[in-house]
N, C-alpha and C positions, 0 to 999 in steps of 0.2 A: 412697692409691696401692695398687693390687693388682697383684702380679706372678704370672705363671705360668712356672715353670721346666720346660723340656722338652728336655733335651740328650741327645744320644747319648753313649755311653761314650767315653772317650779310651783306646783299646785299650792294655792293658798298664800303665796308670797310674791313671786315675780312672774309677770306675763312674758310671753315670747318677745313682744316689742320692747319691754323694759330691759331684758337681757341684752338686746341689740344696742340699746341706748348706752348701757353701761360699758359694753365691749368697745363701742366706738370711742367713748371717752378715754378708756384705758389705752386703746391702741394708738391714739393720736398723741398721748403723752410719751410713749416709747418710740413710735414710728411717726414723727411729725408729718411726713410727706405721704403717708399711706392712703390708699383708697379703701373705704369701708362700704360694703353693700350688705343688706340684710333681707331675710325673707322669713315670714311666719310659717311655721310647720306644725303639724299635729299628726297623731297616729290613727285617726279615724274615730277617736272618742270625743268626749266633750270639747267643744271649741274648734272642731274641724271646719265647720262652715265659715266661722269668722276668720280663721287662719287663711283659708283659700281665698275668700273675698278680698282680704287685705293684700295678698300676694299678687292678685291679678286685677285689682281695682274694680272688682265686681260690685253688684248692688244687692240689697236685701229686699225681699218681697214679703210683706206681712199679710196674714189672712186669719180668719176665724175658723176654728175646727172644734171637733169634740175631743175632749181630753180623755185620759184613761178611765175616768168614772162617768163618762158621757157628759161632763160639764162643758160649757162653752168656754173656750180660751183663745187667746191670740198668740200665734207663733209665727215663725218666719223661716224661709229658706233662701239660699243664695242663687243669684243669676249671674253666671260667668260671662255669657255672651248671648246671642239670639237663640242658640240651640242647646246650650249646656246649663244644667242646674245642679246644685249640690245641696243635700239636706241631711239632717240628723233626725232619726225617728224619735229620739229622746225629747226633741222640741215639742212633739205632739203627744207622745205616749211614754214619757220617761218616768222613772221611779220617783225623782224629786217632786213630781207634780202631785203625788199622792201622800197625804198626811200619814204619819206612822200608824195612827189608830185605825185608818181605813185601808191598810194594805192587805189585800186578799186577791190573789190572781185568778180566783174563780169569777170575779166580777169586773176585772179590768179589760180594756179593749185596745186594739191597735187601729181602730177605725179612723182616728185623726191622722195617722200616718198615711192612710189611703187617701184622705181628703187633701193632704199636701201634694201627693203624687198627682191626683186628679187636677188640681189647680195648675200644676206645672204643665201637664199635658194640654190643658185647655189654653194655656198661654203660648203654646207652640214649642215648648222644649222637647227635644227628641233624644237627648243624651243626658240621663239622670243618674247621678251618683248618690247612694244612700248609705250613711253610716248608721249601723243598727245596734250600737252599744247602749247600755243604760236603760233598758226597757223595764216597764212596770208590769208587763203582760206575760201571760202563758196561754195565749189563745190560738197558737199555731198560725198566727197571721190572718185568721179568717175575718177579723174585723177590718183589717187593711184591705183585703181583697174584696170584701162585700162593698166597700165604698167605691170600688171600680166596676160594680155591676154584677159580680158573681153572686149567686144565691146558694146558700147552704141550707138544705131542707131536712126537716125531721120526718118521722115515720108517717105523719099525716100530710106531708107535702107543704107544711108551713115553713116560712122562712125564719131562720134563727137570727138573733140579734148580732152575735159576733163577739162573744167573750169566752173566757176559759171554761165555764160550766157548760157551754153549748157543745163542746167537742164530743162528748159522749152521746149526744142526741142526733148527730149528723147521720143521715142515711143515704143522701144523694147530693151531688154537687152539680149545679146547673150553670154552665159557662156561656149559655147562648146570648145573654145580654151584657157580656163583659164589654167595657168601653173599647171600641175598635181602634182608638188611638194608641192603645197599648202595643199593638203589633207594629206600629211605626217607630217605636222607641227602643233604644238600647239602654239597659239598666245595669249599672255596676254596683255591687253590694259590698260595702267596706266591712270586712269581718275577719277577725283574727282568732276566733275560737273554732275548734274542730269537732264539737260535740254533735252526735247524731240526734235524731228527733226523740227517740224513746230509749229506755233502759237506764241503768245506774249512772251512765255518763251523759244522759240525754238532757233535754231542756228542763224538765220538771224537777228531777232529783239533783241536778247540778245547781240550778239557779232559783228554784222555787222558794227556798227558805228566805233568801234575802228580799224576796218580793212579798213576804208575809205569810207564806204557806206553812202550816204545821205539818208534821209527818202524816197525819190523817188526810189533810187536804192534798198533800202531794200524791198520796195513793189514789185519791179520787181523780185528780187531774191527769195522772199517768194513764189511768184506764181510758179517759177521754182522748188523750194523745194517741194511744194505741189504736183506738177506733178510727181516728182521723188518718193515721198512717195506713191502716188497712184499706180505707176508702180511696185514698190517693193512689195506692198500689193497684187496686182493682180498676179504677176509672182511667188512670193516666199511665199505668205501667211503670211507675218509679217506686223504689223502696227507699224511703228517706232515712231508714236506719243504716243504710249503706253509704250515705253521702255525707262527707265531713261538712260541718257548718250548718246542717239542716236544723239543729237545735238552737241556733243562735237567736237571741231576742225572743225567747219563749216560743220558738218555732216559726218566727217570721222569716228566718232564713229559708226554710222549706217552701213557704208560700211564695216568696219572691222568685225562687228558682222554678217552681212548677208552673205558676200562673203567668209570671212576667218574663220568664226565660232569663232571669237575672244571672249574672256571672259573679261569683264570689271572688274577691280579690283582697289582698292585704291592704289594711287601712293606710299605712304609711306609703306604700307603693302607689296607691291611688292618689293620695295627696301630692306626692312628688311629681306624678304625671300631670295632675291638674295645674300645678303652679309652674310647670315647665322647668323643673329644677336643673336638669342636665344642661339646658341652655344657659342658665344663670351661672354655671361653673366656668364658662368660657373666660379665659384670662385670669382666673383666680389662682393665687399662690397657696393659700391656706384657708381651710374651712374650720370654723369654731362652732361646735354644737354642744349639747348638754341636756340635762334633765335633773329633776329634784333628787331622786334616789335611784342609784344604779345597782343592780344585782343580776342574778342569773336570768331573770325574766326579760332583761333589756335586750336580749338577742332574739326574742320571739316577737317580731313585728312592731317594735317600738321605734321612736324617732331616731335615736342614735344609731341603731343598726341600719336603718334605711339610708340615712345620710352617709354613714361610713361606707356602705357598700357601693353607693353611687360615686363617691369620691375615689374609692379604690379602683373602680372601673375606668376612671379618667386619670388615674395616676396623680391625684391631688391629695396631699396629706390633710388629714382631719384630726383635730384635737378636741378635747371636751372639758368643760367645767361642770361639775356636778355637786349637788348638795351633800350627798353621802354615798359611801361605797359599802355594799353588803356582800353576802356570800355569793361568789361567782361573778362579781363585777368585772374582773379582768378577762372574762370570756369575750368581752366586747372588742378586745384587741385583735381577735380573729376576723373582725368584720369592718376593717378599714379605719378604725380609730387608733391613732399612733400613740397617744398618751392622754392622761386624764388626771386632773387635780380636783380636790374638793374645796368647797368654800370654807369649811370649818378650819380655823387656824389655832385652836386651843381647846382646852377642856371647857365645855359649856353644856348646859341643859338644852333639850329640844326647844322649849319655849324661848330661851335666849337666842338660839340660832334663828328661829323664825322671826323674832322681833327685829333682829339685826341683819336680815337676809340681804338687803340692798348693799349695805356697807361691806359685808363679808364677800359678796359676789364681786364688787368692784376691786377689793383687795386681791382676790384670787385672780381676777383678770389681769391686774398689773403684774402679779408674779408670773403668770403664764406668758405674757408678752415680753417680759424681761428674759425669760428662758428662750423664747423664740429669737430674740435679738442676739443672744449669746450663740445660738445655733447657727444663725445666719453669718455671724463673724467667723465661726469655725469653717463654714462652707466656703 
């Protein structure tokens, strides 16, 4: 019997490697002669770079960039081989980098993300995957693109700095000095939201509040984003209100598509491609996956859905261990997951469940492998 373990982390309690360690322990108790393989996975959100690096034995590259408030900080991105790199914009421009009392997307910038991209280009990487979740910004990505040589000019022809409050001031975009290495590179943008750039479902009104924008600030930023949209349409012939994902990461999605010709792709699908997941399925009898909380959202670009669909395509059964099941959790059965059990084994409070997460997970794994043993005997 050969198992492959590919679980998402249980946020705040169990890492993906820890779930694999516990599954291996339980599997060998029930199937002493089994072969256990594991792979770290993520859905394009926090932890994506680390998961991919672990799976392919890649290396991390550290550098100094400007953070969301223009402060100097050290961040890193992943080097998979001589040509491929993977990075998270949140490492340079993420919301957790901004203290609560300083959160105001009028003043935050994605410039540091552009500095990460520039560093990768200068080091010879020509296939760059960028996860854009968790941003602190609502600058339309102009900070990021400015770091790559594009100039955003005001009515006096002066170059703007590249933050949210600058969007309303843009009158012309000068791409003549954009770094020429950009044209040599293929960019994949990991994004699972479909928001347009502007409007009630756009970048500002959907995500602005969580970044510190009051309703008044949102109205101000929306006017700026509309101005930016109109200039993009006039100069480049694209209407970012008609393109899904343009509003991701405060409009960074739009900038990466327009200026870098980036291709938006599901986060989990990108990760599974980067870690060569389908090849890892060769010779596997059963895959075990899971996540902390499963509900209706789990079938929209999350780890279990991606793993389940790939297993289904290869006719390999997949089962899951999850922390909890919410409304719509059983929708996952339509996406290649054959069965699912929870770690909770009795009446308990959430703090109790979190405190005992490791023990509860191990017990659930033992129950699951016993059931699989019973099934194998029936077969």
